[in-house]
C-alpha positions as CSV (number, residue, x, y, z in Angstrom):
1,M,-2.4,-13.1,-26.2
2,E,-1.1,-9.5,-26.3
3,E,-4.4,-8.0,-25.0
4,L,-4.4,-10.2,-21.9
5,K,-0.9,-9.1,-20.9
6,K,-2.0,-5.4,-20.8
7,Y,-4.9,-6.3,-18.4
8,E,-2.7,-8.6,-16.3
9,E,-0.2,-5.7,-15.8
10,K,-3.0,-3.4,-14.7
11,M,-4.2,-6.1,-12.2
12,N,-0.6,-6.6,-10.9
13,K,-0.3,-2.8,-10.4
14,T,-3.5,-2.9,-8.3
15,L,-1.8,-5.6,-6.1
16,V,1.3,-3.5,-5.7
17,V,-0.7,-0.5,-4.6
18,L,-2.6,-2.6,-2.1
19,E,0.7,-4.0,-0.7
20,E,2.0,-0.4,-0.4
21,E,-1.1,0.7,1.5
22,F,-0.8,-2.3,3.8
23,G,2.8,-1.3,4.5
24,A,1.7,2.0,5.7
25,I,-0.7,0.5,8.3
26,R,1.2,0.0,11.5
27,A,0.7,-3.2,13.4
28,G,2.1,-2.3,16.8
29,R,5.7,-2.9,15.7
30,A,7.9,-0.2,14.3
31,N,7.9,-0.4,10.5
32,P,9.8,2.3,8.6
33,H,7.2,2.1,5.8
34,V,4.8,4.0,8.0
35,L,6.9,7.1,7.2
36,D,6.8,6.6,3.4
37,K,4.1,9.2,2.8
38,I,5.6,11.9,5.1
39,K,7.1,14.9,3.4
40,V,9.5,17.3,5.1
41,D,9.8,21.0,4.2
42,Y,13.4,21.0,2.9
43,Y,14.4,24.6,1.9
44,G,10.8,25.2,0.7
45,T,10.4,21.9,-1.2
46,P,8.3,19.0,0.2
47,T,10.8,16.2,0.3
48,P,10.2,12.5,1.3
49,L,11.5,11.9,4.9
50,Q,13.8,9.1,3.6
51,Q,15.7,11.6,1.6
52,V,16.6,14.0,4.5
53,G,17.9,11.5,7.0
54,N,18.8,8.0,8.0
55,I,15.9,5.9,9.3
56,S,16.6,2.9,11.6
57,V,14.7,0.5,13.8
58,P,16.9,-0.3,16.8
59,E,14.1,-1.9,18.8
60,A,10.8,-3.7,17.9
61,R,8.7,-0.6,18.8
62,M,11.1,2.3,18.0
63,I,12.1,4.1,14.9
64,V,15.1,6.5,15.0
65,I,15.4,9.3,12.4
66,Q,18.9,10.8,12.1
67,P,18.7,13.9,9.9
68,W,21.7,14.6,7.7
69,E,21.5,18.3,8.7
70,K,20.7,19.4,12.3
71,S,18.6,22.2,11.0
72,L,16.1,19.6,9.8
73,I,15.1,18.3,13.2
74,K,12.3,20.9,13.7
75,P,10.8,20.4,10.1
76,I,10.9,16.6,10.5
77,E,9.3,16.9,13.9
78,K,6.6,19.2,12.5
79,A,6.0,16.8,9.5
80,I,5.5,13.9,11.8
81,L,3.1,15.8,14.1
82,T,1.0,17.0,11.2
83,S,0.9,13.5,9.6
84,E,-1.8,10.9,10.4
85,L,0.8,8.8,12.2
86,G,-0.6,9.7,15.7
87,I,2.8,9.5,17.4
88,N,4.6,12.3,19.3
89,P,8.2,12.4,18.2
90,N,10.9,12.6,20.9
91,N,13.7,15.0,19.9
92,D,17.1,14.9,21.7
93,G,18.7,17.6,19.5
94,N,20.5,15.0,17.3
95,A,17.9,12.5,16.4
96,I,14.2,11.9,16.6
97,R,12.8,8.8,18.2
98,L,9.3,7.5,17.5
99,I,8.0,5.1,20.1
100,F,5.1,3.0,19.0
101,P,2.7,2.0,21.8
102,E,1.1,-1.4,22.0
103,L,-2.2,-1.4,20.0
104,T,-5.4,-1.8,22.0
105,E,-7.8,-4.6,21.0
106,E,-10.3,-2.0,19.7
107,R,-7.6,-0.3,17.6
108,R,-6.5,-3.6,16.2
109,K,-10.1,-4.4,15.1
110,E,-10.4,-0.9,13.5
111,L,-7.2,-1.5,11.5
112,A,-8.4,-5.0,10.5
113,K,-11.6,-3.4,9.2
114,D,-9.5,-0.9,7.3
115,V,-7.4,-3.7,5.8
116,K,-10.6,-5.5,4.7
117,K,-12.0,-2.3,3.1
118,K,-8.7,-1.7,1.2
119,G,-8.9,-5.3,0.0
120,D,-12.5,-4.9,-1.2
121,Q,-11.5,-1.8,-3.1
122,A,-8.6,-3.7,-4.8
123,K,-11.1,-6.5,-5.8
124,V,-13.5,-3.9,-7.2
125,A,-10.6,-2.4,-9.2
126,I,-9.6,-5.9,-10.5
127,R,-13.2,-6.6,-11.5
128,N,-13.4,-3.3,-13.3
129,I,-10.2,-4.2,-15.3
130,R,-11.9,-7.5,-16.2
131,R,-15.0,-5.7,-17.4
132,D,-12.9,-3.4,-19.5
133,A,-11.1,-6.4,-21.0
134,M,-14.4,-8.2,-21.8
135,D,-15.8,-5.1,-23.5
136,A,-12.6,-4.8,-25.5
137,F,-12.8,-8.5,-26.6
138,K,-16.4,-7.9,-27.7
139,K,-15.5,-4.9,-29.7
140,M,-12.6,-6.8,-31.4
141,E,-15.0,-9.6,-32.3
142,K,-17.5,-7.1,-33.8
143,S,-14.8,-5.3,-35.8
144,G,-13.5,-8.7,-37.1
145,D,-10.2,-8.6,-35.3
146,M,-11.1,-11.7,-33.3
147,S,-13.2,-14.7,-34.0
148,E,-16.0,-15.8,-31.7
149,D,-14.0,-18.8,-30.5
150,D,-11.0,-16.6,-29.8
151,R,-13.2,-14.2,-27.9
152,D,-14.6,-17.1,-25.8
153,L,-11.1,-18.3,-25.1
154,A,-9.9,-14.8,-24.2
155,E,-12.9,-14.2,-21.9
156,E,-12.2,-17.6,-20.2
157,K,-8.5,-16.7,-19.6
158,M,-9.5,-13.3,-18.4
159,Q,-11.9,-14.8,-15.8
160,K,-9.2,-17.3,-14.6
161,L,-6.8,-14.4,-14.3
162,T,-9.4,-12.4,-12.3
163,D,-10.1,-15.3,-10.0
164,K,-6.3,-15.7,-9.4
165,M,-5.8,-12.0,-8.6
166,V,-8.9,-11.9,-6.3
167,E,-7.4,-14.9,-4.5
168,K,-4.1,-13.0,-4.1
169,V,-5.9,-10.0,-2.6
170,D,-7.8,-12.3,-0.2
171,K,-4.5,-13.9,0.9
172,A,-2.8,-10.4,1.4
173,V,-5.8,-9.2,3.5
174,E,-5.7,-12.4,5.6
175,T,-1.9,-12.1,6.2
176,K,-2.1,-8.4,7.1
177,T,-5.1,-9.0,9.4
178,K,-3.3,-11.8,11.2
179,E,-0.3,-9.5,11.6
180,I,-2.5,-6.8,13.1
181,M,-4.4,-9.1,15.4
182,T,-1.2,-10.8,16.8
183,V,-0.3,-9.2,20.1
């Protein structure tokens, strides 16, 4: 059914956004994705950090940012300090090092709660998409574009799709929580 495809795509986008949000949550190890949302002032234009230098992870808890222009060291440092990363950059004049401390048990629990909250928000978004689909099916039946049997079938498929997507969200939350809680 063409209508189901549209709603399935919306649900898949919700999952993609959730995975991106999870990627930005640091779990004690250096993950270059924590820098994804950081923008650097590059000649007056806010530019993603990945576009102004080379980012590498030489050790488990360290990220090294090698700017393509030396003049960018200060703006990169400033962007990291003003971000929500909570890490002080070390600048040696050529590169910037970010050293990630071990997470405390308390901080791990906070992050796990945050992960659960983001998962719950994704499930609400998926259920809202289901509701929109159900409303659309009812309208189509009323206007004669769909029979009652077809509507019942479409609603049943929509419910199965919703259940499958909610299960994927739960799995993603469980995986990220395990990653955060592992010392």
